[in-house]
N, C-alpha and C positions, 0 to 999 in steps of 0.2 A: 721282724717282730723280735729277733734275738739280739739286735744291736744294742749296746748299752746306751742307757739314757744320758745324755750330756749333763754334767754337773753345773749347777749355777754357780757363779763365782761367790766366795764368802764375803758377807757384808760386814764382818768383824773390823778388818782396818778402816773402813769407811765409817763406822760408828765410833771408833776410838779417835779417828781424826777429828770428826765434829765435836766429840766430847771434849777433847782437848782444847779445840777453839772456843768453846763456850766457857770452860773453866778459865781459860786465859782472859777472856774479855770480861768476865765477872770480876777478876781480881784487878785488871787494868781500870775498869770504869768505877770500881769502888772509891768514894770520896772524890770522884772527879767534879770539878766546879766549872760548869758550862759557861758561866758569865765570865769568869777569868779567862777561859779558852777564847771566847768571842773577843774579848779586849786584846790578847795576844794576837789574834788573827787579824785585827784591824791595823796592827803595827807592821805587819809581814811586808818585806821588801821583795816584791816579786821579780826584780831583775836578778837577784841572787837564786831565786827559786827556778826560773827559767834556765839559768846557767846550770844548775844542778840536774834539771831534767835533760838538757843536753849532754852533760857527761854520762848520765846513766844509759841514755840511748846509744851514746858512741861506745859504751863498754860491751854492748852485745854485737856491734859491728866488729869490734876486736875479737870478740869470741868466735864469730863466723870466720874471720881471717885465720885465726888459729886452727880451726877444724878444717879449714882448706888445706893448710900446711901438713896437718896430721895425716890427712887422707891422700896427700900427693903421691906416695908410693903404689897406690892402687888405681890412680886415674887422674886426670885433670878436672878438679872441681871448680865450677864458676862461682866467684865470690858472690854475685847476686842470688844465686841459688841457695848458697849456705845462709845468706842474711835472711831470706825468706823463710826458709826451714826453722831457723832460730826463733824469729818473731812469731811464727805460727805456733811453735812449741810453747812460747811464753804465754800466748793467748790461751792455749789449752790449760795451762797451769792456772790461769785466772779463772776460768769457768768450770773446771772439774777438780774434784778432790783426788788426793793421792798422786799428785803432780805426773800425769801421763805424758807431759810435753816432750820428755826426753825420747820416748818410744816414737811419739808422733813425728817429731823433727828428723829423727833417724829414718823412718819410713819415707818422708818427702824427699830426703836428699837421695836415699838409695834409689827411689823410683825416678828421680829426674836425672841422675848422674850415672846410672847404671852400675853402681857399686853394691855388693852384696850386702844385705841387711846385717849379717854377722860382722863384716868388717866395719861398718859404720857404727855399730853398737860397740864394737871393741875400741873404736877411737874415743867414743864417749866415756868408756872406762878409764882410758888413758888421761882424758881431761880431767875426770874426777880425782885420779891419783896425784896429778900435777898440782891441782887446786889444794888437795889435803896437805901436800908438802909445803906449799906456799903459806897456807893458813897456819900450819903448826910453827913454821918459822917466825911468822908475824906475831902469833901468840906468845911464843918464847920471849920475843923482844918486849911485847906489851907487859908480860908478867913481872919483868924487872923494874917497871915503873908504876904497876898497879899493885898496891900492898894488899894483897888478899890471898890468904893461903889456899882456899878452896879453888881459886882461879889457877893457882900454880899447879895444884893436883890434877886439875883437868889437862893443862898443857903437858906435864909429865906423862900422863895416860896416853894422850893423843900422839905424843913424841915416839913413845915406844911402839904403838900399833903402827905409825908411819914408817919408822925405821925398819920394822919387821917386813912390811909390805914392800917397801922399796928394795930392801935387800933381796927378796924372793924375786922380784921383777928383773933386778940387775943380774942376779944369778942365772935366771932363765935365759936372759938375752945373751950372756957370756957363754953359756952352754951351747946355745944354738950357733953362736958365731964360730966356736970351736968345732962343733959338729958338722956344721954345713959348709965352713971354709969361706972362699971368696963368693962374690955375687953370682959368677956363672954356676958354681956348685949349687948355691942356693936356688936359683931357678931351676936348675935340672932335677934336683931331688925333691923339690916341693911336693910333686904330685904323688910321690911314693910314700909320703909319711902317712901312717895310719891314723884315723879317728879325727873328730872334730877338735879335740882338745890340742892335738899337735898342729893342726891348721891354725888354731887361734894363737898358738905360741909362735908359729912362722910369721903371722900377721903382725904380731907384737914386736918380733925381731926387725920386721921390715920398718915399723913405724920408728922404733927406737935408734935405729943405725942409719936412718935416711938423713941426708944433708938437710931437708926440709924441717927436721925435728928442732933444730937450734932456733930458727925463726918463730916456730910454735912456742918454745919456752919464752922467748921475748915478748910474745904477744900475752902469754899466760901471766906475766908480770904487769903488763900494761893494763889489762882488764880490771883487776881489783883497784889499781890506781885510779882508774876513771870512776869506778863506783864509789870509792872512798872520797873522791873530789866531788862527785855529785851530792853525797850525804852531807858533806861539810858545807857545800854552798847553800843547800836547804836550811842547815843549822844556822848559817849567818843570815839568811833571809827571815828566819823565824825569831831572830835576835837572841839566839842561844850562842853567846860569844865564846865558844869553846876552841882550844887549839886544835889544829889539823890531826894531831895524835888521838884526840878523843873520838873524831869521826872513825879512825882506824880501829880502835877498841870497840866502839858500839856496833860497827858493821861486822867485826869478827864475832861478836856476842851473838848477833841477829843471825848470821849464816850458820853458826854453830847450833843455835836453837831451832832453825826451821830446816835442818839437815833431813830430818825423818818427814816422810810424806804426811800431810794432814789435810786441812780444809782447803777449799779453793782459795788460791792467791796467798796461802799461808796466813790468812786473816786470823786474828786472835794471837797466835804464836808470834807473829811479827811485832805487833804492838807490845806484848808481854816482854820479850827479849830486848826491845829497843828501850823501854822504860827501865829494865834491870840494867842495862848498860850505862844509861844516863845517870842512874842513881849512884853510880861510882864516881861521878864527877860532881856530886852534891846538887844535882838538879832536883827540884822538889817534885814529888810524884804527879801532883795535878798538871804542872807545866810540861812534865815529861810525857804525860798521856796526851795532852793536846798536841804536842809535837808529833808523837808516834803516829796519831791519826792523820794529821796534816801531811806529814812526810811520806806515809803509806799511800795516800791518794795522789800526791804530786808525782811520786816515782813510778806509779803503776798506770795511771790514766793514759800516758803516751802509748803504752803497749796495747791498751784496749783498741785503739784505732790503728796503730801499726800492725798489730797481730792480726786484727780482722781482715786488713788490706791484704796482709801477706797470705791469709788463708783463702781469700777470694782469688789471688793471682795463682794460687796453687791448684785451683779447680775444685776445692772441696767447699761444700756448703756446711752449715752448723750441723745439720742431720748427718751428712756424710762423715764429719769429724767424730761425732758421737759414736757412730757404729764402728768407724776405724779405730778409735780408742779402745772400745770394748773388745775388739777382736785382735788387737796387736799382741797381747801377752801369749795368746794360744798360737799365733802365727811364729813368734819368735821362739817358743818353747813348744814344739809340737810334741 
């Protein structure tokens, strides 16, 4: 009777996420001409669309391969299991708010490959840092071609943050390299390091100095290339005859805009930032809105089926996934 009552998780982030989605959709759909959108839809070349869908599906296979290489210092990860976990995580992001798919895919891979959840989550953090570096570098190049002062301010701010984070990570890895010496010393002294923080640093050192880190970087470059190719192909299919560079800019704007957790599948925010990015290339708002809805469906529908199949293969039902998603934060942060 004296045990503390467990606190219910706050609903504020969820409410804010849905509120943001609704506000974005209101702006996007304002002055939307449905008859014009139907005419544009009748002219779609679905060969290009299917190509774009294929590139987008391939990009997440590439992500799974990168994940496999990042976790190589801790065990042999089967590519099929990594792909299954990634697709199941994408499915969770499609049906639940606040993007819990990162936690779910980490749990699935940890459970199937016998690697601790802390190490798997650490590899996801490394993924995000590498993606941030690549995105900032791409934004820097894009800012030279897009004459927009506010755009450049965002780039400069992100560049400073990224350089600080990257500098800290490199300094930590160098410190551990000097402190722990060669690999034999690293293995022998690892168990005597105090605390979870030092254990996390040692795991970071293992990933950053492993030979498998270099192919992981290569796959990190290939993944956004596939996604840009997918978006550009859908643009061509929708008869938006924009250069390949435009797809780079629009995808960067979308990814930057949906980086914060929000409604399921990033609905609302995805359309808003897609229309915003297309506006810089003088695409009329109603046409941009029609494309944003069409591209959103085309690029997400495959993951409804692939993600559900991956979920079934993992042994989880929708009910199990809901329960697992709700309990994962407390399990990761006891």
